[in-house]
ZAZABA-201791 format. One record per residue (C-alpha): residue in one letter; x, y, z. Coordinates in steps of 0.001 Angstrom, whole numbers, plus 500000, padded with zeros to 6 digits. Layout:
('A'; (X; Y; Z)) ...
END
This chain:
('M'; (341343; 348697; 396361)) ('H'; (343616; 347097; 393785)) ('K'; (347357; 346657; 393267)) ('I'; (349411; 345352; 390360)) ('I'; (352771; 343776; 390965)) ('K'; (355381; 342116; 388810)) ('A'; (355283; 338318; 389181)) ('I'; (358239; 336398; 390547)) ('P'; (358825; 332635; 390121)) ('S'; (357479; 331939; 393615)) ('D'; (354035; 333283; 392427)) ('A'; (353716; 330443; 389890)) ('K'; (351819; 327992; 392194)) ('Q'; (349181; 330540; 393211)) ('L'; (348850; 331682; 389574)) ('A'; (348487; 328113; 388347)) ('Q'; (345588; 327598; 390735)) ('M'; (343755; 330753; 389525)) ('I'; (344256; 330438; 385801)) ('P'; (341947; 327458; 384936)) ('K'; (338823; 329220; 386151)) ('A'; (339652; 332520; 384354)) ('F'; (340825; 330705; 381193)) ('L'; (337810; 328397; 380884)) ('V'; (335315; 331207; 381170)) ('A'; (336845; 332695; 378034)) ('H'; (337859; 329586; 376140)) ('G'; (336055; 326539; 377705)) ('S'; (334062; 325742; 374552)) ('A'; (337047; 325954; 372217)) ('G'; (337573; 322148; 372511)) ('S'; (336651; 318994; 374398)) ('A'; (337191; 318861; 378130)) ('I'; (340266; 316650; 377485)) ('E'; (341696; 319091; 374965)) ('M'; (341188; 322064; 377296)) ('G'; (342589; 320194; 380266)) ('N'; (345674; 319199; 378250)) ('Y'; (346045; 322811; 377041)) ('I'; (345864; 324151; 380600)) ('F'; (348290; 321508; 381902)) ('Q'; (350823; 322177; 379108)) ('N'; (350695; 325976; 379236)) ('F'; (349771; 326867; 382833)) ('S'; (351421; 324236; 385020)) ('P'; (353412; 325683; 387922)) ('E'; (356595; 324389; 386313)) ('N'; (355863; 326045; 382988)) ('L'; (354874; 329265; 384731)) ('V'; (358084; 329366; 386749)) ('K'; (360056; 329186; 383483)) ('E'; (357992; 331888; 381830)) ('I'; (358002; 334281; 384802)) ('A'; (361779; 333851; 385052)) ('N'; (362253; 334539; 381379)) ('P'; (363443; 338159; 381048)) ('K'; (361705; 338523; 377717)) ('F'; (358254; 338154; 379365)) ('E'; (356554; 340592; 381627)) ('Y'; (354033; 338896; 383961)) ('H'; (351980; 341111; 386241)) ('L'; (349498; 340053; 388885)) ('L'; (346342; 341964; 389723)) ('Y'; (345187; 341868; 393343)) ('Y'; (341786; 343172; 394537)) ('Q'; (341094; 343361; 398289)) ('N'; (344271; 341280; 398804)) ('Q'; (343033; 338431; 396503)) ('L'; (344754; 337405; 393237)) ('V'; (342047; 338082; 390634)) ('G'; (343891; 338528; 387338)) ('F'; (347108; 338589; 385536)) ('S'; (348794; 339665; 382290)) ('K'; (351687; 338683; 380118)) ('I'; (353275; 341001; 377551)) ('I'; (356310; 340675; 375351)) ('F'; (358053; 343755; 374024)) ('N'; (359301; 344042; 370423)) ('T'; (357419; 341107; 369037)) ('A'; (356541; 340551; 365353)) ('F'; (353626; 338690; 363902)) ('Q'; (352462; 338320; 360309)) ('N'; (352085; 341907; 359037)) ('I'; (353138; 343487; 362366)) ('S'; (356795; 344505; 362617)) ('K'; (358932; 343521; 365574)) ('E'; (360307; 346937; 366482)) ('G'; (358013; 348972; 368651)) ('N'; (355207; 346459; 368954)) ('T'; (354250; 344680; 372174)) ('K'; (352391; 341370; 372133)) ('M'; (349728; 341165; 374837)) ('E'; (349706; 337414; 375105)) ('R'; (347462; 337129; 378172)) ('L'; (345124; 339272; 380078)) ('Y'; (342774; 337300; 382341)) ('L'; (340439; 338153; 385160)) ('L'; (338376; 335808; 387331)) ('P'; (334717; 336019; 386247)) ('E'; (333398; 337083; 389628)) ('Y'; (335439; 340265; 389229)) ('H'; (334099; 341224; 385794)) ('G'; (332355; 344564; 385563)) ('L'; (334412; 346226; 388274)) ('G'; (336774; 348040; 385882)) ('L'; (339739; 345886; 386976)) ('A'; (340506; 344542; 383540)) ('K'; (340828; 348121; 382313)) ('K'; (343144; 348977; 385139)) ('L'; (345423; 345986; 384205)) ('F'; (345136; 346879; 380544)) ('D'; (346037; 350544; 381193)) ('F'; (348995; 349458; 383342)) ('N'; (350320; 347381; 380351)) ('V'; (349806; 350225; 377903)) ('Q'; (351877; 352424; 380264)) ('L'; (354613; 349829; 380396)) ('A'; (354607; 349598; 376629)) ('K'; (354965; 353382; 376326)) ('E'; (357771; 353427; 378884)) ('N'; (359591; 350870; 376740)) ('N'; (359228; 352968; 373533)) ('Q'; (356582; 350754; 371928)) ('K'; (354311; 352197; 369257)) ('G'; (351593; 349598; 369383)) ('I'; (350135; 346567; 371141)) ('W'; (348775; 343536; 369285)) ('L'; (347027; 340406; 370357)) ('L'; (345041; 337320; 369258)) ('V'; (341515; 336948; 370384)) ('W'; (339205; 333989; 369772)) ('I'; (336314; 335008; 367496)) ('K'; (333812; 333536; 369943)) ('N'; (335147; 335441; 372905)) ('L'; (332656; 338226; 372398)) ('R'; (333210; 339872; 375804)) ('A'; (337007; 340246; 375100)) ('I'; (336397; 341530; 371583)) ('R'; (333990; 344172; 372861)) ('F'; (336514; 345122; 375554)) ('Y'; (339433; 345484; 373094)) ('E'; (337312; 347394; 370553)) ('K'; (336310; 349755; 373408)) ('M'; (340031; 350236; 374149)) ('G'; (340652; 351258; 370519)) ('F'; (342043; 348032; 368905)) ('E'; (341384; 347391; 365236)) ('K'; (341266; 344050; 363417)) ('V'; (344376; 343657; 361210)) ('G'; (344130; 339985; 360286)) ('D'; (343071; 336433; 361107)) ('Y'; (344876; 333474; 362651)) ('D'; (344070; 329843; 363343)) ('F'; (345176; 329140; 366923)) ('E'; (346242; 325590; 367811)) ('V'; (344303; 324216; 370766)) ('S'; (345520; 320649; 370039)) ('K'; (347122; 318778; 367119)) ('T'; (343579; 318333; 365622)) ('N'; (341826; 321478; 366849)) ('Y'; (342536; 324932; 365455)) ('Q'; (340259; 327797; 366408)) ('P'; (339833; 331041; 364428)) ('N'; (341213; 334142; 366057)) ('Y'; (341320; 337775; 365139)) ('I'; (344571; 339700; 365215)) ('L'; (343928; 343014; 366824)) ('R'; (346285; 346024; 367087)) ('L'; (346253; 349235; 369013)) ('T'; (348435; 352224; 368122)) ('I'; (349723; 353873; 371350)) 
END
């Protein structure tokens, strides 16, 4: 049994403990161990997560399975990017699942939850960036109906930029 709940600032510590494992499965080879450690520290520290979760522009949701935190998502309504207009487009900035829970349909449940939220907020599409070497995620998003609309070099560190696809789904 699963449940999805909106994150609150007091969830940040538990989320910060879960993220490295889920993140590194998808992105661990995008940089050196030092670069990836620094990226995780800068972006997923409990202090940073408290700020982000408390920010009313961001929607963080936690996915629990059998009372265990196994995944999370972050979306931002009305967000523009390159050739994607601001109005009516949601950025799905994060959707992560612990690797031992892959294949159970849980990522789809969290994804569907976010699509429903976007629809309820009068959004017409969802867009995201995905690392070109994250083949599992690319297959997942293609299966969900996303189409490639561009390319982007994502900054891992000041000296390391990784190629990403920009994907968009009309909802």
